[in-house]
VEXLUM-464986 format. One record per residue (C-alpha): x, y, z; residue in one letter. Coordinates in pm, 1 decimal. Layout:
residues N
+----------+----------+----------+-------+
:        x :        y :        z : mimar :
+----------+----------+----------+-------+
:        X :        Y :        Z :     A :
...
+----------+----------+----------+-------+
***
This chain:
residues 264
+----------+----------+----------+-------+
:        x :        y :        z : mimar :
+----------+----------+----------+-------+
:   4279.9 :   3222.5 :  20834.2 :     X :
:   4525.9 :   2966.9 :  21018.0 :     X :
:   4723.3 :   3078.9 :  21318.6 :     X :
:   5062.9 :   3082.5 :  21232.5 :     X :
:   5270.0 :   2801.1 :  21484.6 :     X :
:   5585.9 :   3027.9 :  21631.5 :     X :
:   5905.9 :   2853.9 :  21733.3 :     X :
:   6057.0 :   3057.8 :  22036.2 :     X :
:   6431.2 :   2953.0 :  22096.3 :     X :
:   6652.1 :   3010.5 :  22373.1 :     X :
:   6994.6 :   2919.7 :  22422.3 :     X :
:   7189.3 :   2967.2 :  22761.0 :     X :
:   7484.9 :   2875.4 :  22993.8 :     X :
:   7583.4 :   2956.7 :  23295.7 :     X :
:   7279.2 :   3179.3 :  23361.9 :     X :
:   7114.8 :   3048.7 :  23643.2 :     X :
:   7045.4 :   3357.6 :  23764.9 :     X :
:   6848.1 :   3506.6 :  23497.0 :     X :
:   6716.4 :   3256.1 :  23293.8 :     X :
:   6383.0 :   3200.2 :  23478.0 :     X :
:   6277.9 :   3578.9 :  23401.1 :     X :
:   6340.4 :   3480.2 :  23020.3 :     X :
:   6154.3 :   3155.5 :  23049.0 :     X :
:   5840.2 :   3314.7 :  23188.1 :     X :
:   5823.0 :   3603.8 :  22998.0 :     X :
:   5765.6 :   3334.1 :  22708.0 :     X :
:   5535.6 :   3074.0 :  22869.1 :     X :
:   5316.7 :   3374.6 :  22996.8 :     X :
:   5194.1 :   3459.2 :  22652.0 :     X :
:   4862.9 :   3524.6 :  22569.1 :     X :
:   4882.3 :   3390.4 :  22230.0 :     X :
:   4934.1 :   3006.0 :  22284.0 :     X :
:   4989.1 :   2861.5 :  21935.7 :     X :
:   5368.4 :   2855.0 :  21991.6 :     X :
:   5627.1 :   2588.7 :  22068.4 :     X :
:   5915.5 :   2631.4 :  22293.8 :     X :
:   6239.7 :   2536.1 :  22285.6 :     X :
:   6571.4 :   2546.2 :  22488.8 :     X :
:   6938.4 :   2470.1 :  22403.8 :     X :
:   7161.4 :   2462.8 :  22766.0 :     X :
:   7521.3 :   2443.7 :  22694.2 :     X :
:   7595.2 :   2192.3 :  23013.1 :     X :
:   7648.9 :   2457.9 :  23289.4 :     X :
:   7861.5 :   2396.8 :  23582.1 :     X :
:   7593.6 :   2596.8 :  23802.2 :     X :
:   7224.1 :   2468.3 :  23840.7 :     X :
:   7087.1 :   2651.3 :  23468.6 :     X :
:   6981.4 :   2325.1 :  23395.1 :     X :
:   6807.1 :   2241.7 :  23716.5 :     X :
:   6613.3 :   2593.4 :  23665.7 :     X :
:   6508.0 :   2537.2 :  23317.6 :     X :
:   6394.5 :   2157.4 :  23456.6 :     X :
:   6121.2 :   2330.9 :  23664.9 :     X :
:   5924.5 :   2381.3 :  23318.6 :     X :
:   6027.6 :   2067.5 :  23114.4 :     X :
:   5643.0 :   1984.1 :  23076.3 :     X :
:   5579.2 :   2316.0 :  22918.4 :     X :
:   5877.4 :   2258.1 :  22661.9 :     X :
:   5858.8 :   2141.3 :  22352.4 :     X :
:   6257.7 :   2048.2 :  22319.0 :     X :
:   6511.6 :   2078.1 :  22573.7 :     X :
:   6860.0 :   1934.5 :  22577.3 :     X :
:   7158.0 :   1978.4 :  22788.3 :     X :
:   7500.2 :   1906.2 :  22636.2 :     X :
:   7813.5 :   2039.3 :  22515.2 :     X :
:   7835.4 :   2239.4 :  22218.0 :     X :
:   8065.4 :   2485.6 :  22011.7 :     X :
:   7878.6 :   2832.0 :  22132.1 :     X :
:   7613.6 :   3067.3 :  22122.4 :     X :
:   7553.9 :   3006.1 :  21697.6 :     X :
:   7618.5 :   2645.1 :  21722.1 :     X :
:   7361.7 :   2612.8 :  21977.5 :     X :
:   7097.1 :   2822.8 :  21800.0 :     X :
:   7163.7 :   2609.7 :  21488.3 :     X :
:   7096.5 :   2259.6 :  21654.1 :     X :
:   6787.7 :   2384.8 :  21833.5 :     X :
:   6663.7 :   2550.1 :  21518.7 :     X :
:   6665.1 :   2190.9 :  21352.8 :     X :
:   6448.6 :   2060.2 :  21632.8 :     X :
:   6192.9 :   2343.2 :  21523.9 :     X :
:   5845.8 :   2294.3 :  21389.7 :     X :
:   5694.0 :   2593.2 :  21349.4 :     X :
:   5617.5 :   2840.6 :  21058.6 :     X :
:   5850.4 :   3093.0 :  21202.3 :     X :
:   6089.3 :   3084.3 :  21445.7 :     X :
:   6220.4 :   3385.6 :  21730.6 :     X :
:   6550.9 :   3388.6 :  21904.4 :     X :
:   6494.9 :   3520.1 :  22274.0 :     X :
:   6834.7 :   3457.2 :  22476.8 :     X :
:   6868.5 :   3416.9 :  22823.2 :     X :
:   6942.6 :   3769.4 :  22965.0 :     X :
:   6655.9 :   3870.7 :  22739.0 :     X :
:   6248.1 :   3845.0 :  22760.9 :     X :
:   5948.4 :   3947.4 :  22543.5 :     X :
:   5850.4 :   4306.4 :  22566.2 :     X :
:   5512.7 :   4225.1 :  22748.0 :     X :
:   5266.1 :   3942.3 :  22744.1 :     X :
:   5067.2 :   3997.3 :  22411.9 :     X :
:   5407.0 :   4061.2 :  22201.1 :     X :
:   5320.4 :   3696.2 :  22001.0 :     X :
:   4937.6 :   3797.5 :  21988.5 :     X :
:   5080.7 :   4141.0 :  21807.1 :     X :
:   5279.3 :   3982.4 :  21533.1 :     X :
:   5051.3 :   3704.4 :  21448.2 :     X :
:   4858.0 :   3902.3 :  21254.9 :     X :
:   5150.6 :   4009.1 :  21031.1 :     X :
:   5287.4 :   3655.3 :  21034.4 :     X :
:   4966.0 :   3540.8 :  20914.7 :     X :
:   4919.0 :   3793.4 :  20589.5 :     X :
:   5305.0 :   3854.3 :  20495.5 :     X :
:   5435.2 :   3735.9 :  20194.2 :     X :
:   5805.9 :   3824.3 :  20345.4 :     X :
:   6049.8 :   3605.8 :  20491.9 :     X :
:   6167.3 :   3792.4 :  20758.3 :     X :
:   5958.0 :   3989.5 :  21021.6 :     X :
:   6129.0 :   4220.2 :  21240.5 :     X :
:   6033.5 :   4485.8 :  21520.5 :     X :
:   6213.9 :   4707.1 :  21750.0 :     X :
:   6399.1 :   4580.4 :  22095.9 :     X :
:   6412.8 :   4792.9 :  22427.4 :     X :
:   6790.8 :   4765.4 :  22537.7 :     X :
:   6925.9 :   4799.8 :  22854.2 :     X :
:   7281.2 :   4947.8 :  22897.0 :     X :
:   7463.8 :   4954.2 :  23219.1 :     X :
:   7392.4 :   5204.0 :  23514.0 :     X :
:   7029.2 :   5148.1 :  23396.7 :     X :
:   7053.1 :   5349.5 :  23079.2 :     X :
:   6777.2 :   5229.6 :  22827.7 :     X :
:   6731.4 :   5300.1 :  22468.7 :     X :
:   6523.0 :   5187.4 :  22184.7 :     X :
:   6673.1 :   4984.5 :  21842.5 :     X :
:   6421.9 :   5066.2 :  21595.5 :     X :
:   6368.7 :   4869.4 :  21290.1 :     X :
:   6491.5 :   5042.7 :  21002.2 :     X :
:   6486.9 :   4979.6 :  20667.2 :     X :
:   6667.6 :   4661.7 :  20534.2 :     X :
:   6859.1 :   4853.5 :  20258.0 :     X :
:   7057.0 :   5009.1 :  20538.0 :     X :
:   7234.1 :   4635.6 :  20584.8 :     X :
:   7548.0 :   4769.6 :  20451.1 :     X :
:   7576.9 :   5028.3 :  20703.0 :     X :
:   7475.3 :   4854.0 :  21048.2 :     X :
:   7228.4 :   4549.8 :  21174.9 :     X :
:   6881.6 :   4696.7 :  21070.4 :     X :
:   6721.2 :   4561.6 :  21369.5 :     X :
:   6778.2 :   4389.9 :  21678.7 :     X :
:   6802.1 :   4024.6 :  21658.5 :     X :
:   6546.1 :   3924.8 :  21942.6 :     X :
:   6304.1 :   4118.1 :  21740.8 :     X :
:   6310.6 :   3908.4 :  21430.0 :     X :
:   6082.9 :   3649.8 :  21297.1 :     X :
:   6213.1 :   3433.1 :  21041.7 :     X :
:   6081.1 :   3155.8 :  20832.6 :     X :
:   6172.4 :   2805.1 :  20982.1 :     X :
:   6257.3 :   2655.6 :  20629.9 :     X :
:   6491.3 :   2997.6 :  20566.9 :     X :
:   6651.5 :   2920.1 :  20912.6 :     X :
:   6727.5 :   2582.4 :  20848.9 :     X :
:   6851.2 :   2634.5 :  20511.6 :     X :
:   7059.4 :   2903.7 :  20610.4 :     X :
:   7197.2 :   2850.4 :  20927.3 :     X :
:   7461.1 :   3053.9 :  21148.7 :     X :
:   7789.8 :   3042.2 :  21030.0 :     X :
:   8038.5 :   2916.2 :  21305.7 :     X :
:   8350.1 :   3130.8 :  21150.6 :     X :
:   8167.3 :   3436.4 :  21289.7 :     X :
:   8191.4 :   3433.0 :  21662.8 :     X :
:   8067.8 :   3772.2 :  21717.2 :     X :
:   7860.5 :   3886.3 :  21443.0 :     X :
:   7702.0 :   3540.0 :  21283.5 :     X :
:   7376.4 :   3668.9 :  21307.9 :     X :
:   7448.1 :   3993.5 :  21136.7 :     X :
:   7618.0 :   3741.4 :  20832.1 :     X :
:   7277.4 :   3528.3 :  20804.7 :     X :
:   7062.2 :   3851.5 :  20783.9 :     X :
:   7326.6 :   4039.4 :  20523.2 :     X :
:   7338.2 :   3690.1 :  20324.3 :     X :
:   6958.4 :   3662.6 :  20321.3 :     X :
:   6907.3 :   4059.4 :  20191.0 :     X :
:   7189.8 :   3967.3 :  19922.5 :     X :
:   6976.1 :   3671.2 :  19781.0 :     X :
:   6672.7 :   3838.8 :  19755.9 :     X :
:   6480.8 :   3734.6 :  20050.7 :     X :
:   6208.4 :   3959.2 :  20170.2 :     X :
:   6209.1 :   4168.8 :  20509.4 :     X :
:   5902.4 :   4360.2 :  20655.9 :     X :
:   5972.1 :   4606.8 :  20953.7 :     X :
:   5654.6 :   4601.0 :  21169.4 :     X :
:   5540.0 :   4844.0 :  21436.9 :     X :
:   5568.1 :   4622.2 :  21749.5 :     X :
:   5797.4 :   4637.1 :  22051.9 :     X :
:   5912.9 :   4296.7 :  22070.2 :     X :
:   6195.9 :   4255.9 :  22306.8 :     X :
:   6395.1 :   4378.1 :  22606.9 :     X :
:   6729.3 :   4291.4 :  22600.2 :     X :
:   7073.3 :   4334.0 :  22816.3 :     X :
:   7350.4 :   4490.4 :  22658.3 :     X :
:   7636.7 :   4755.3 :  22643.7 :     X :
:   7784.4 :   4974.0 :  22839.6 :     X :
:   8136.0 :   4817.7 :  23023.3 :     X :
:   7975.6 :   4499.4 :  23028.0 :     X :
:   7997.6 :   4492.2 :  22622.7 :     X :
:   8361.7 :   4302.1 :  22581.7 :     X :
:   8314.1 :   4164.3 :  22268.2 :     X :
:   8215.4 :   4480.0 :  22099.2 :     X :
:   8567.0 :   4522.6 :  21910.5 :     X :
:   8558.0 :   4175.3 :  21769.6 :     X :
:   8216.4 :   4210.4 :  21681.4 :     X :
:   8297.2 :   4539.5 :  21479.0 :     X :
:   8602.9 :   4359.1 :  21343.6 :     X :
:   8357.7 :   4068.8 :  21177.3 :     X :
:   8115.8 :   4288.0 :  21101.6 :     X :
:   8375.2 :   4432.2 :  20845.1 :     X :
:   8474.1 :   4122.5 :  20704.8 :     X :
:   8109.3 :   4021.4 :  20668.6 :     X :
:   8066.8 :   4396.6 :  20473.4 :     X :
:   8346.3 :   4306.4 :  20253.3 :     X :
:   8236.5 :   3927.0 :  20123.4 :     X :
:   7913.0 :   4093.8 :  20029.6 :     X :
:   7939.9 :   4484.5 :  19959.1 :     X :
:   8214.8 :   4597.4 :  19722.5 :     X :
:   8162.8 :   4926.4 :  19772.3 :     X :
:   8519.5 :   5134.2 :  19882.8 :     X :
:   8308.1 :   5406.1 :  20046.2 :     X :
:   8095.7 :   5165.9 :  20266.1 :     X :
:   8442.0 :   5025.6 :  20384.6 :     X :
:   8590.6 :   5363.9 :  20458.1 :     X :
:   8269.5 :   5438.4 :  20661.7 :     X :
:   8288.7 :   5102.2 :  20858.0 :     X :
:   8652.2 :   5169.3 :  20953.6 :     X :
:   8577.0 :   5520.0 :  21058.7 :     X :
:   8285.8 :   5385.3 :  21292.4 :     X :
:   8508.6 :   5100.0 :  21443.9 :     X :
:   8749.4 :   5329.7 :  21538.1 :     X :
:   8517.3 :   5567.2 :  21705.8 :     X :
:   8348.9 :   5288.5 :  21890.6 :     X :
:   8741.2 :   5150.4 :  22022.5 :     X :
:   8775.6 :   5502.8 :  22145.0 :     X :
:   8453.7 :   5543.6 :  22331.4 :     X :
:   8536.4 :   5185.8 :  22438.1 :     X :
:   8819.5 :   5321.3 :  22609.1 :     X :
:   8683.7 :   5605.8 :  22754.5 :     X :
:   8450.0 :   5460.5 :  22962.0 :     X :
:   8706.7 :   5285.6 :  23129.8 :     X :
:   8855.6 :   5620.8 :  23202.0 :     X :
:   8599.8 :   5879.3 :  23267.1 :     X :
:   8410.8 :   5886.1 :  23616.8 :     X :
:   8065.6 :   5676.2 :  23609.4 :     X :
:   7838.0 :   6005.3 :  23672.6 :     X :
:   7981.7 :   6164.6 :  23320.0 :     X :
:   7922.7 :   5826.4 :  23122.6 :     X :
:   7607.3 :   5801.2 :  23260.9 :     X :
:   7541.1 :   6163.8 :  23165.2 :     X :
:   7670.6 :   6088.1 :  22832.1 :     X :
:   7421.7 :   5778.0 :  22768.1 :     X :
:   7158.7 :   5995.4 :  22896.0 :     X :
:   7212.1 :   6262.3 :  22659.6 :     X :
:   7292.9 :   6011.9 :  22346.5 :     X :
:   6943.3 :   5785.0 :  22418.5 :     X :
:   6740.5 :   6126.5 :  22374.1 :     X :
:   6920.8 :   6218.4 :  22096.9 :     X :
:   6894.5 :   5833.8 :  21896.0 :     X :
:   6510.6 :   5856.6 :  21991.9 :     X :
:   6418.2 :   6191.1 :  21852.2 :     X :
+----------+----------+----------+-------+
***
């Protein structure tokens, strides 16, 4: 059976201090039938110079202004030649050197349009938790998986680019749209990515939840679902406020207990 060609895409701006770790995690894969594309947003630091060290190993590298994260992802996607595309951003990494080797057999035999696994998220204060692959039917409630843990057929990615109306949740919009249109999703038992996020650094959380609410209303007319989203958004806003007010040791303990509860 023919090995699938996987297009890995990274978009980056002002991340000279961390982008190299992301690049190494991809170029160091044991599975070699992949191409690597990087769209850099005309950074004012030396991000482009760091990437240039690896230019000969990249299928595509462009440093130019863009309209933000999702626009850059759309631009890079149009240059992809692979059967599947995976988005690993500059703050993130593939989980280990054998990720693509583990995922490739699923890509070879699946009839699905989207394959997705799990991701390990590092929050503030070093707290980590696993974002497991949940059934796609839960999309009405939340995003069923980490976007970095997804492999999407490139033809589908090009047909349905990210909607630039959304600044924080265009990935959720894309997932919900594909689900509504009847595209097939398959969860796989593979830890795909390591990601940074959450905690006090998550300044866009409320904006993302607001956009998620708009997205849900556009695809789902269930009023009960809308009410549950309002409750969840309100709880998240309160939690963010408390994180700014409570002592760090207490917040850290809360995250530790919460992570243990979620992963049980």
